[in-house]
Structure formats: structure tokens, C-alpha cells
N, C-alpha and C positions, 0 to 999 in steps of 0.2 A: 475495459472490464477488469475487475479485480475479484479474486477469490481469497478466502481466509481458511487456512487449514492448519491443523496441528502437526506435530512431528510424525504422526502415524498416517497422515493423509486424510483424516476425517475433517469434513467441512463444518465450519461454525455457522454459516448462514448461506443464503442464496447469493449468487454472484452480484456484485455491486457494479453498476454501469455508470460511467461518468465521461464527460467531454474533456477535451484538451484545453481547459481554461483554468484560471486561478480560482474562480468560485467553485468549480467542480473539484479541484484538488483539495480545497478546504473541506468540502463535503466528504471526500475520501478520508481525510485525516479524522474527522469526527466519527465516521463509520468505524474505522479501525480502533479508535480509542474506546468506543462503546463496546466493541467486541472484546477488547482487552479487559475491560472492567467486568463484563458479564462472565468471562471465562477465567478470570483471575490470572491473566497472562502478564508477564513482566517485560517481555522483549518481543520485537517484531522483526522479521526479515522480509524485506520487500524484494521480490524477484521480478525482473522485467525481461520480456522477450525482445531482443534487439532487432526486430524486423522493421525496416523503415526508420523514420526519424521521430516517430510520435513519442517514444519513451523519453527522449532527451528533455522535453519540457517538464515532465513530472519529476525526473531525477534531479534536474536543476532546482526545481521548486523545493523539493524535500531536503536537499543538501545545502544549497547556498543560502536559503532563508531560514535554515535550522528550525523547520516547522514540526519535526517529530523528535521526541526523545526516545532513547532506547531502541533505535532502529538501525539495521544494517541494510544496505542496498547492494544488489549484484545483478548482473545480467545472466539470463538463462540461455544456453546454447542448444 
């Protein structure tokens, strides 16, 4: 699940649910790009909760395949 919030914690949309697959990761990218355009945002920070191993695939997909421009990734503790 992903959520999109601004720096004040206000949500841009309902949560986005996706599976741990390449096609779902591409849907995640399209979702965030649409929200960026709608809200005139120039940068995204993707935070991932490092519980279990599930976040590794998305982090790898986003960084190694350079799928997202203007994005920072970090793990939440």
C-alpha cells in the first residue's frame, strides 16, 4: 500500500494498493506521476517501512531501473 502526502501530512488521494510485481510497480509509478501533475509537485520522497523483505523489490525496481525521476528513497524506522 502507498499513500501520498504533502509536507504538512495532508493526503492527496486514497491509499494506492499494489502487489509485489513489476506490473504493479509500473502502476505505482503512473499513480505517483498523475498525483504530481495534479498537485504541481516537482519532487517525490518514497519512504518504505523495512518490515520483512517485501520492500526490497520495489526499492530495487525504482533505483536500479531508474524508473522515477526526481525521487528520493529512504526507509522508515
